[in-house]
Each structure stands twice: as structure tokens, then as C-alpha cells.
C-alpha positions in Angstrom: 12.1 -9.1 -1.3 12.1 -6.1 0.6 10.1 -5.3 3.3 8.8 -1.8 3.9 5.5 0.0 6.0 2.7 1.2 5.2 2.9 4.4 7.3 -1.3 4.1 8.2 -0.3 1.0 10.0 1.1 3.8 13.0 -2.1 6.0 12.8 -3.0 5.8 16.5 0.5 6.7 17.5 0.3 9.9 14.8 -3.4 11.0 14.8 -4.5 10.9 18.1 -5.1 13.6 20.8 -1.4 13.2 21.9 0.3 11.9 19.3 3.7 9.7 20.3 5.1 10.6 17.0 4.9 12.7 14.5 5.3 12.3 10.6 8.9 14.2 10.5 10.2 11.1 13.2 8.7 8.1 11.1 11.3 7.5 9.1 14.0 7.5 11.8 11.4 5.4 13.9 10.8 3.0 11.1 14.2 2.1 10.4 16.1 2.1 13.7 13.1 0.8 16.0 11.0 -1.4 13.1 13.8 -2.4 11.2 11.8 -1.8 7.9 13.2 -0.1 5.4 10.7 1.7 3.5 7.4 4.1 3.6 4.2 4.3 2.2 1.9 7.2 3.1 -1.7 7.6 2.7 -2.6 11.0 1.7 -5.1 11.3 4.6 -2.2 11.5 6.9 -0.6 14.4 5.2 -3.9 16.5 5.1 -2.8 20.2 5.7 1.0 19.5 4.4 2.4 22.3 2.0 5.2 21.3 -0.4 7.9 22.6 2.2 6.4 19.9 4.2 6.6 17.6 2.1 9.9 18.1 1.2 11.1 17.8 4.8 9.5 14.5 5.0 11.3 13.6 2.0 14.9 14.5 3.6 14.3 13.2 6.4 13.4 9.8 4.8 16.4 10.1 2.5 18.8 10.8 5.2 17.5 7.8 7.2 18.0 5.6 4.1 14.2 4.7 4.6 12.5 6.2 1.4 9.0 7.0 0.5 7.9 4.9 -2.3 4.2 5.1 -2.4 1.5 7.7 -1.5 -2.1 6.1 -1.6 -5.1 8.2 -2.1 -7.9 5.8 0.1 -10.7 8.1 -1.3 -12.1 6.5 -4.3 -12.5 9.3 -7.3 -15.3 9.0 -10.0 -13.5 8.6 -13.3 -16.4 7.3 -14.5 -18.9 9.9 -13.5 -21.3 11.2 -16.5 -20.8 14.2 -15.3 -17.9 15.6 -16.8 -17.3 18.2 -14.1 -17.5 15.6 -11.5 -14.9 13.5 -13.7 -12.8 16.2 -14.2 -12.3 16.9 -10.5 -11.2 13.1 -10.2 -8.6 13.1 -12.7 -7.4 16.8 -10.8 -7.6 15.3 -7.8 -5.1 12.6 -9.2 -2.9 15.1 -10.8 -2.5 16.5 -7.3 -1.5 13.2 -5.3 1.0 12.5 -8.6 2.2 15.7 -7.6 2.6 15.4 -4.1 4.1 12.1 -4.5 7.0 13.2 -6.6 7.9 15.5 -4.0 8.3 13.3 -1.4 10.0 11.1 -4.0 7.6 8.2 -4.3 8.0 6.0 -7.6 4.3 5.7 -7.5 0.7 7.1 -6.3 -2.1 4.6 -5.9 -6.0 5.6 -6.5 -9.2 4.1 -6.1 -12.2 4.2 -9.2 -15.4 4.9 -7.9 -17.2 3.2 -10.4 -20.2 0.6 -11.5 -19.7 -2.6 -13.2 -20.7 -2.2 -16.8 -19.0 -1.3 -20.2 -20.4 2.7 -20.5 -18.7 3.0 -16.9 -15.5 1.4 -18.0 -15.4 3.5 -21.1 -15.7 6.8 -18.9 -12.9 5.8 -16.4 -10.3 4.6 -19.7 -10.6 8.2 -21.0 -10.4 10.0 -17.5 -7.6 7.7 -16.3 -5.8 8.0 -19.8 -5.6 12.0 -18.9 -4.0 10.9 -15.4 -1.5 8.8 -17.2 -0.4 11.0 -19.2 0.2 13.5 -16.0 1.8 10.6 -14.3 4.3 10.1 -17.6 5.3 13.5 -17.9 6.0 13.4 -13.9 7.8 9.7 -14.4 5.6 8.5 -11.5 3.8 5.3 -11.9 -0.1 5.4 -11.4 -1.5 2.0 -9.8 -5.1 1.5 -9.1 -6.3 0.0 -5.6 -8.9 -2.7 -4.9 -12.5 -0.9 -4.5 -15.8 -2.1 -5.1 -17.8 -2.1 -8.8 -15.3 -1.7 -11.7 -12.2 -2.8 -9.9 -13.4 -5.6 -7.4 -12.7 -8.5 -9.6 -8.8 -9.3 -11.0 -9.7 -9.7 -14.5 -11.4 -6.7 -14.6 -8.7 -4.5 -13.2 -6.0 -6.0 -15.4 -8.4 -5.5 -18.7 -9.0 -1.8 -17.4 -5.4 -1.3 -17.0 -4.2 -2.6 -20.8 -7.1 -0.5 -22.4 -5.8 2.8 -20.8 -2.5 1.7 -21.9 0.7 3.3 -21.8 4.2 2.4 -19.2 2.8 4.2 -16.4 0.0 2.4 -15.2 -0.1 -0.7 -13.0 -1.5 -2.3 -10.0 -1.9 -2.3 -6.2 -2.3 -6.0 -4.9 -3.8 -6.4 -1.7 -4.0 -9.1 0.7 -6.7 -8.0 2.5 -8.7 -7.9 -1.0 -7.4 -10.9 -2.1 -8.4 -13.1 0.7 -11.9 -11.4 0.2 -12.1 -12.6 -3.3 -13.5 -16.3 -4.4 -9.8 -17.3 -5.2 -7.3 -15.5 -3.2 -4.0 -17.2 -4.9 -5.6 -16.7 -8.5 -6.3 -12.7 -7.7 -2.9 -12.1 -6.5 -1.2 -14.2 -9.3 -2.9 -12.3 -12.0 -2.7 -8.6 -10.5 0.8 -8.9 -9.4 2.5 -8.6 -12.6 1.4 -5.4 -12.8 2.5 -4.3 -9.5 5.2 -2.0 -8.2 4.1 -2.6 -4.6 2.4 -5.6 -3.2 0.3 -4.3 0.3 0.7 -7.1 2.8 -2.0 -6.5 4.9 -2.6 -7.9 8.3 -5.4 -7.7 11.0 -4.9 -10.2 14.1 -2.5 -12.5 15.4 -2.9 -15.3 18.0 -0.7 -13.6 20.6 0.0 -10.1 21.0 1.7 -8.6 24.3 1.8 -4.9 24.7 5.5 -3.6 24.8 6.8 -3.3 28.3 6.8 0.0 29.9 6.3 1.5 26.3 9.4 -0.2 24.9 9.4 -1.7 21.3 10.1 -5.3 21.0 12.7 -6.9 19.3 11.5 -9.5 16.5 13.2 -12.1 18.4 11.8 -11.3 21.8 8.0 -11.5 20.1 8.8 -14.9 18.9 9.2 -16.4 22.0 8.8 -19.4 20.8 6.9 -19.8 18.1 6.3 -17.3 14.8 3.3 -15.4 15.0 0.0 -16.8 13.6 -2.1 -14.7 11.1 -5.5 -15.6 12.6 -7.6 -13.3 9.6 -6.5 -15.6 6.8 -3.2 -17.5 5.8 -0.7 -14.9 4.6 1.8 -18.2 3.6 -0.2 -18.2 0.0 -0.4 -15.1 -0.2 3.1 -15.0 0.1 4.0 -17.6 -2.2 1.6 -16.4 -5.0 3.8 -13.1 -5.1 6.8 -14.9 -5.6 5.5 -17.8 -7.7 5.1 -15.0 -10.8 8.6 -13.3 -10.4 7.7 -10.4 -7.9 10.7 -9.6 -5.7 10.3 -5.8 -4.7 8.4 -4.5 -2.2 5.6 -5.7 0.4 4.1 -3.1 2.4 3.2 -4.2 5.7 -0.4 -2.7 6.5 -1.7 -3.7 10.0 -5.3 -2.5 10.2 -6.3 -4.6 13.1 -7.2 -3.3 16.8 -4.2 -4.3 18.9 -1.3 -1.8 19.5 0.3 -1.0 16.1 4.0 -1.8 17.1 3.9 -5.5 18.5 1.4 -6.2 15.8 3.7 -4.5 12.6 6.6 -6.3 14.7 4.4 -9.9 14.2 3.3 -8.7 10.9 6.9 -8.5 9.9 7.8 -11.7 11.7 5.1 -13.6 10.2 5.9 -12.5 6.3 9.6 -13.5 7.2 8.9 -16.6 7.6 6.3 -17.0 4.6 8.8 -15.6 2.8 11.6 -18.0 3.9 9.4 -21.4 3.4 8.5 -20.0 -0.1 12.0 -19.9 -0.9 12.6 -23.7 0.6 10.0 -24.5 -1.7 11.9 -23.5 -4.9 
């Protein structure tokens, strides 16, 4: 299973008043310093970027063998809005995210659906999402539905939505944090993962994280010390086993969302996930 990085994890290094890392330097840093093999970007990191900027980022990523795989829009879109003009804005935004994803070389873009959970809203969302999926098909980019409250808060609602939208270019973006917040995390992931191109392996907090000495990146083995880092927010093991149990063997994207220094936290996430994957494979 390929471990990649959601670049949002590095937000404190990129978006601070005195950035320690530029977007163009991200592919080399992720590949060489963190040992990860792909990038998932969020649109909020690309504000102000033009097509030439995206082309340069894609070139840097390709040269580092650390390709851009996913572009995710964190802001929910009003596909189900009763005002057709407002809904059209949502479709237009989805199209622009898909286009940016294609320029970056991503095989998928992810959006969130802002909608109440009722049948009328569902019908409107289906109609507008079909327009976005038609555009995705022309670009040959997959459109993924990321977790959000309301219409897509439950796994069954998401799978019903994508089945009714139809087409080969719509799927899901399962997230460990969303699964952990559900009544049955394992069932949640088992239902959504078969439709996924990427699974977001969210992490929040570990039992012990020491800042890198002298601002140097810790080696994973150094980070391990005498034990595998324990993720204390929720258990990663059943999450990993759930996605493996349905035959998913493509991409897990580490997305650290906690308050600790992101570099050791990402390395801790990597070590914990690799340990969970190894344990799951031994069960087979």
C-alpha cells in the first residue's frame, strides 16, 4: 500500500508569516526528507496560483517521483441549493477544481456537498453533481465526495448518492477521522472504501512526540525509539484492517491535523501506519 502525504499537514511550515517551506519545494521535501511517494493538495494552499504556477508544481513533483494525486476543496459546495444560480456556482467551482487537478496531473479531485439530509435536497444534488461528473469525464479526472455533515454524513447516504449520480468518474474519499466520529468506524470504512481512489489516513495526537533537535528531520527509526508511536485520538489498527479487508491496496494519504510540530507527527503517523499495515498483512 502506497503511503502519501496530504500537504495540509505541512500547513504551519508553508502558511506562516515566515514560511520554512515553499510549495515548489514540497515535492523534494516530502520525497527526500519524509520518504513518502505522492502528494494530495488542498485548494486553500494554492490561492493566487495561476496555470503556470500549477505547471511548475507538477513538473517539480514529477521530477522528484512524488506525483500530485489528489486536489481537495475544503469548502462545502451548495449543489442542493434551491436557488439555481447558487447551485450553478457550486457546479462551476467543482469544474474549476477538476481543471486545476488535471493541470497538476492528479487523477482525482474531491469536493464536499453542503445540503440538508432530505429527499428533495438529494434530488437537486444528484442533478447538479451529474453536471460536474460530465465535466470530470471529459477531463478524465475522478470526482470524489469527501465527508461532510448533512446529506453525506453517513456512509449509506454517500454510496446511495454516487450510485444515483452514476458514471465511472464519481467516487468516495473515506477519512479515518470521519470514520472515528461515526457509530461504527469499521463498517463506515468498509462501505465507502470500495468506491475510493484515495483514503485519508487522518491523525491527531500521539503518545509522545519530541521536536526535531536543531530543526533537523527525524529519521523514522529514531522516532520509534523503543516503541511504535501510539495514536491516542483513535485506534488506527481497525481502520487499516477495514480498508485492507475490502481489497483496497492503492493510496493512504497521511493527514496530520493536530497541534504538534508537523514533521515528527508525520513521521509518527508513517511509522504507526506501517506497523498497522504489517500487522494486518500477518493476519492474512
